[in-house]
C-alpha positions as semicolon CSV with decimal commas, in nm:
position;residue;x (nm);y (nm);z (nm)
1;X;-2,201;-8,303;0,135
2;X;-2,518;-8,201;-0,036
3;X;-2,470;-8,054;-0,331
4;X;-2,667;-7,738;-0,141
5;X;-2,426;-7,756;0,101
6;X;-2,155;-7,780;-0,133
7;X;-2,285;-7,451;-0,343
8;X;-2,289;-7,252;-0,072
9;X;-1,913;-7,387;0,069
10;X;-1,827;-7,240;-0,285
11;X;-1,912;-6,919;-0,262
12;X;-1,816;-6,831;0,040
13;X;-1,483;-6,960;-0,129
14;X;-1,562;-6,742;-0,389
15;X;-1,676;-6,437;-0,164
16;X;-1,329;-6,500;0,087
17;X;-1,061;-6,532;-0,274
18;X;-1,255;-6,161;-0,387
19;X;-1,160;-6,047;0,010
20;X;-0,849;-6,126;0,015
21;X;-0,726;-5,856;-0,262
22;X;-0,929;-5,621;-0,100
23;X;-0,812;-5,660;0,211
24;X;-0,435;-5,633;0,052
25;X;-0,435;-5,361;-0,055
26;X;-0,635;-5,164;0,216
27;X;-0,532;-4,778;0,180
28;X;-0,702;-4,491;0,463
29;X;-0,700;-4,173;0,358
30;X;-0,632;-3,854;0,527
31;X;-0,671;-3,534;0,410
32;X;-0,494;-3,183;0,504
33;X;-0,566;-2,830;0,459
34;X;-0,414;-2,582;0,435
35;X;-0,461;-2,196;0,418
36;X;-0,230;-2,123;0,150
37;X;-0,182;-2,108;-0,220
38;X;-0,106;-2,438;-0,418
39;X;0,241;-2,236;-0,581
40;X;0,350;-2,124;-0,185
41;X;0,680;-2,330;-0,079
42;X;0,445;-2,423;0,214
43;X;0,222;-2,614;-0,043
44;X;0,456;-2,729;-0,175
45;X;0,616;-2,947;0,098
46;X;0,299;-3,043;0,193
47;X;0,297;-3,169;-0,131
48;X;0,589;-3,324;-0,176
49;X;0,508;-3,452;0,175
50;X;0,226;-3,651;0,044
51;X;0,348;-3,785;-0,204
52;X;0,688;-3,988;-0,019
53;X;0,379;-4,095;0,277
54;X;0,282;-4,254;-0,083
55;X;0,537;-4,409;-0,137
56;X;0,688;-4,507;0,206
57;X;0,316;-4,696;0,302
58;X;0,317;-4,895;-0,025
59;X;-0,004;-4,711;-0,117
60;X;-0,218;-4,746;0,193
61;X;-0,161;-4,391;0,313
62;X;-0,373;-4,130;0,074
63;X;-0,248;-3,812;0,203
64;X;-0,478;-3,501;-0,001
65;X;-0,303;-3,185;0,030
66;X;-0,618;-2,899;-0,011
67;X;-0,479;-2,558;-0,047
68;X;-0,608;-2,200;-0,036
69;X;-0,832;-2,290;0,251
70;X;-1,081;-2,417;0,028
71;X;-1,194;-2,748;0,272
72;X;-1,112;-2,515;0,650
73;X;-1,000;-2,135;0,661
74;X;-0,675;-2,052;0,861
75;X;-0,824;-2,024;1,195
76;X;-1,085;-2,333;1,175
77;X;-0,776;-2,611;1,113
78;X;-0,666;-2,625;1,426
79;X;-1,015;-2,770;1,544
80;X;-1,073;-3,016;1,283
81;X;-0,773;-3,171;1,325
82;X;-0,847;-3,158;1,639
83;X;-1,269;-3,291;1,615
84;X;-1,157;-3,547;1,349
85;X;-1,275;-3,386;1,079
86;X;-0,981;-3,384;0,977
87;X;-0,717;-3,623;0,990
88;X;-0,399;-3,394;0,944
89;X;-0,357;-3,032;0,859
90;X;-0,122;-2,716;0,828
91;X;-0,172;-2,408;1,051
92;X;0,027;-2,074;1,116
93;X;0,101;-2,125;1,576
94;X;0,084;-1,733;1,651
95;X;-0,324;-1,716;1,516
96;X;-0,372;-1,915;1,846
97;X;-0,150;-1,747;2,089
98;X;-0,485;-1,629;2,297
99;X;-0,567;-2,009;2,345
100;X;-0,189;-2,057;2,489
101;X;0,096;-1,803;2,460
102;X;0,354;-2,030;2,370
103;X;0,222;-2,066;2,022
104;X;0,287;-1,738;1,974
105;X;0,626;-1,723;2,127
106;X;0,815;-1,730;1,706
107;X;0,539;-1,375;1,618
108;X;0,769;-1,173;1,916
109;X;0,962;-0,923;1,725
110;X;1,316;-0,921;1,711
111;X;1,347;-1,176;1,977
112;X;1,471;-1,416;1,679
113;X;1,490;-1,235;1,391
114;X;1,699;-1,461;1,116
115;X;1,669;-1,813;1,059
116;X;1,944;-1,933;1,274
117;X;1,801;-1,795;1,603
118;X;1,520;-1,880;1,509
119;X;1,625;-2,241;1,490
120;X;1,716;-2,240;1,863
121;X;1,415;-2,136;1,959
122;X;1,290;-2,359;1,780
123;X;1,429;-2,634;1,937
124;X;1,319;-2,556;2,270
125;X;0,991;-2,408;2,184
126;X;0,962;-2,730;2,036
127;X;0,907;-3,022;2,391
128;X;0,626;-2,681;2,460
129;X;0,405;-2,770;2,109
130;X;0,415;-3,130;2,142
131;X;0,299;-3,154;2,455
132;X;0,057;-2,916;2,489
133;X;-0,034;-3,049;2,135
134;X;-0,054;-3,405;2,286
135;X;-0,316;-3,321;2,587
136;X;-0,519;-3,198;2,336
137;X;-0,533;-3,533;2,180
138;X;-0,251;-3,384;1,843
139;X;0,052;-3,458;1,803
140;X;0,335;-3,207;1,655
141;X;0,467;-3,336;1,301
142;X;0,654;-3,141;1,147
143;X;0,687;-2,650;1,175
144;X;0,839;-2,442;0,866
145;X;0,911;-2,102;0,916
146;X;0,831;-1,802;0,672
147;X;1,092;-1,591;0,610
148;X;1,156;-1,228;0,779
149;X;0,929;-1,021;0,810
150;X;0,864;-0,695;0,705
151;X;0,683;-0,392;0,664
152;X;0,445;-0,313;0,331
153;X;0,280;0,061;0,228
154;X;0,216;0,305;-0,033
155;X;0,461;0,507;0,098
156;X;0,763;0,496;0,236
157;X;0,849;0,390;0,607
158;X;1,088;0,624;0,805
159;X;0,973;0,609;1,135
160;X;0,659;0,395;1,402
161;X;0,504;0,750;1,327
162;X;0,439;0,710;0,979
163;X;0,236;0,429;1,082
164;X;-0,038;0,633;1,264
165;X;-0,386;0,596;1,090
166;X;-0,321;0,363;0,859
167;X;-0,568;0,050;0,802
168;X;-0,307;-0,228;0,932
169;X;-0,388;-0,615;0,800
170;X;-0,384;-0,796;1,172
171;X;-0,403;-1,166;1,101
172;X;-0,296;-1,239;1,479
173;X;-0,253;-1,141;1,823
174;X;0,079;-1,013;1,772
175;X;0,034;-0,805;1,462
176;X;-0,291;-0,638;1,647
177;X;-0,105;-0,502;1,870
178;X;0,118;-0,384;1,720
179;X;-0,112;-0,215;1,521
180;X;-0,167;-0,070;1,826
181;X;0,170;0,042;1,996
182;X;0,238;0,203;1,632
183;X;-0,114;0,395;1,610
184;X;-0,265;0,239;1,336
185;X;-0,615;0,014;1,252
186;X;-0,588;-0,349;1,261
187;X;-0,882;-0,495;1,055
188;X;-0,824;-0,856;1,090
189;X;-0,823;-1,052;0,742
190;X;-0,648;-1,409;0,721
191;X;-0,404;-1,479;0,330
192;X;-0,670;-1,595;0,132
193;X;-0,886;-1,277;0,167
194;X;-0,597;-1,023;0,107
195;X;-0,549;-0,938;-0,270
196;X;-0,916;-0,891;-0,162
197;X;-0,900;-0,600;0,046
198;X;-0,626;-0,440;-0,042
199;X;-0,767;-0,386;-0,361
200;X;-1,083;-0,241;-0,178
201;X;-0,855;-0,028;0,035
202;X;-0,964;-0,183;0,372
203;X;-0,609;-0,278;0,352
204;X;-0,339;-0,028;0,343
205;X;-0,045;-0,178;0,521
206;X;0,020;-0,504;0,731
207;X;0,347;-0,718;0,824
208;X;0,427;-1,055;0,667
209;X;0,725;-1,221;0,437
210;X;0,803;-1,130;0,123
211;X;0,668;-1,497;0,005
212;X;0,294;-1,423;0,151
213;X;0,352;-1,012;-0,071
214;X;0,438;-1,224;-0,409
215;X;0,152;-1,430;-0,347
216;X;-0,118;-1,237;-0,337
217;X;0,038;-0,976;-0,562
218;X;0,094;-0,685;-0,291
219;X;0,349;-0,540;-0,524
220;X;-0,005;-0,428;-0,729
221;X;-0,164;-0,218;-0,437
222;X;0,174;-0,163;-0,234
223;X;0,437;-0,037;-0,391
224;X;0,733;-0,012;-0,054
225;X;0,819;-0,352;0,160
226;X;1,108;-0,191;0,459
227;X;1,234;-0,550;0,530
228;X;1,258;-0,501;0,927
229;X;1,348;-0,907;0,915
230;X;1,127;-0,828;1,231
231;X;1,084;-1,222;1,361
232;X;0,980;-1,547;1,195
233;X;0,657;-1,765;1,275
234;X;0,621;-2,147;1,176
235;X;0,335;-2,295;1,030
236;X;0,270;-2,658;1,193
237;X;0,210;-2,961;1,055
238;X;-0,085;-3,161;1,287
239;X;-0,186;-3,464;1,370
240;X;-0,546;-3,573;1,473
241;X;-0,360;-3,853;1,716
242;X;-0,620;-4,122;1,724
243;X;-0,686;-4,148;1,355
244;X;-0,243;-4,199;1,382
245;X;-0,295;-4,485;1,678
246;X;-0,480;-4,604;1,425
247;X;-0,215;-4,716;1,132
248;X;-0,046;-5,006;1,141
249;X;0,350;-5,009;1,255
250;X;0,472;-4,969;0,897
251;X;0,275;-4,671;0,799
252;X;0,325;-4,450;1,120
253;X;0,708;-4,481;1,085
254;X;0,636;-4,397;0,710
255;X;0,436;-4,107;0,855
256;X;0,688;-3,964;1,071
257;X;0,993;-4,058;0,795
258;X;0,832;-3,794;0,601
259;X;0,792;-3,577;0,821
260;X;1,085;-3,544;0,969
261;X;1,240;-3,458;0,549
262;X;0,930;-3,223;0,517
263;X;1,089;-3,018;0,821
264;X;1,449;-3,017;0,711
265;X;1,353;-2,961;0,319
266;X;1,078;-2,646;0,425
267;X;1,339;-2,442;0,626
268;X;1,589;-2,528;0,332
269;X;1,362;-2,404;0,093
270;X;1,277;-2,109;0,370
271;X;1,598;-1,956;0,286
272;X;1,604;-2,010;-0,038
273;X;1,232;-1,829;-0,134
274;X;1,337;-1,532;0,076
275;X;1,636;-1,414;-0,169
276;X;1,392;-1,551;-0,429
277;X;1,065;-1,363;-0,378
278;X;1,263;-1,045;-0,245
279;X;1,376;-1,021;-0,617
280;X;1,034;-1,117;-0,734
281;X;0,926;-0,871;-0,570
282;X;1,158;-0,633;-0,735
283;X;1,089;-0,730;-1,073
284;X;0,750;-0,659;-1,036
285;X;0,799;-0,299;-0,901
286;X;0,841;-0,348;-0,558
287;X;1,074;-0,088;-0,368
288;X;1,273;-0,259;-0,140
289;X;1,358;0,010;0,183
290;X;1,634;-0,073;0,413
291;X;1,479;0,008;0,763
292;X;1,576;0,304;0,882
293;X;1,765;0,364;1,204
294;X;1,465;0,531;1,327
295;X;1,236;0,324;1,276
296;X;1,501;0,011;1,405
297;X;1,480;0,193;1,719
298;X;1,046;0,297;1,680
299;X;0,975;-0,094;1,576
300;X;1,325;-0,229;1,867
301;X;1,063;-0,023;2,171
302;X;0,757;-0,193;2,040
303;X;0,952;-0,529;1,991
304;X;1,055;-0,501;2,415
305;X;0,652;-0,328;2,482
306;X;0,506;-0,742;2,341
307;X;0,860;-0,865;2,467
308;X;0,755;-0,788;2,824
309;X;0,312;-0,841;2,788
310;X;0,376;-1,158;2,702
311;X;0,644;-1,288;2,937
312;X;0,389;-1,130;3,209
313;X;0,093;-1,340;3,043
314;X;0,262;-1,656;2,962
315;X;0,429;-1,648;3,379
316;X;0,705;-1,903;3,472
317;X;0,582;-2,126;3,128
318;X;0,736;-1,836;2,887
319;X;1,050;-1,694;3,131
320;X;1,171;-2,069;3,162
321;X;1,141;-2,047;2,713
322;X;1,347;-1,678;2,700
323;X;1,521;-1,771;2,953
324;X;1,643;-2,099;2,754
325;X;1,644;-1,948;2,435
326;X;1,877;-1,734;2,500
327;X;2,136;-1,898;2,687
328;X;2,139;-2,192;2,377
329;X;2,392;-2,166;2,160
């Protein structure tokens, strides 16, 4: 072998030796946009999930959580994951009801109004979600509920008539429709902008969980919360299918296992946090009210109307879901 050929061979061998450890530690990076604050239990659960994926994959998959709508706004996250701008993301399912009615099933007032009922609804909703997301080039990794929803207001609400004319925060088709049915004025405001909207008088009342009320310091602006336990909407963590399929088998399994663990942990967290958040609202000067018989009756009528409308729009698919939910044990 000539000197020049020997030198070329040695150089190539050295480059190969350098490349081998790089290949062995090749790392994939995913971005995970989320709409809620870093301190929210959903986001904390996402961070723990990301850490567990990192550990289970031996560092091969690094997931960066971007809280507080810092990477994409709440209503942009689904499209970002579908289009591949983000490989994974967390969405509020009810935000996308206008796209497909089944996404809004867990936002129907008083259809499923406890954690046990919400779990039953998820069981029958999940296969439909998986199929639809699959058709859109995505997959459902896991889903976690928010605590039961109540009504925030500046004054005590004793009946639906007390909501008439109030500027009402709407964050989904269902919450906008509630406003219309009770005579309030719907104003579209996502969670990241809610504090500012209340401070400037854009929002005077809204329905959400104790979690959102505490995260947004609603107690600084609105002093009453009627604990109507109207519904338990769910956040879903969705994954771009092409990005998932590009992972090696062991890393895919790490993502699936960590997702299943995050789902179980998230449901338990939601139950625990519900009580904690209500206590925190009280400590910060908010009055928690059990809904009056009149308010219950009024809101039940709203729920019945919305369920009928939803069934009309969702057709046979929606009817089958509600029938299966009601038949579930």
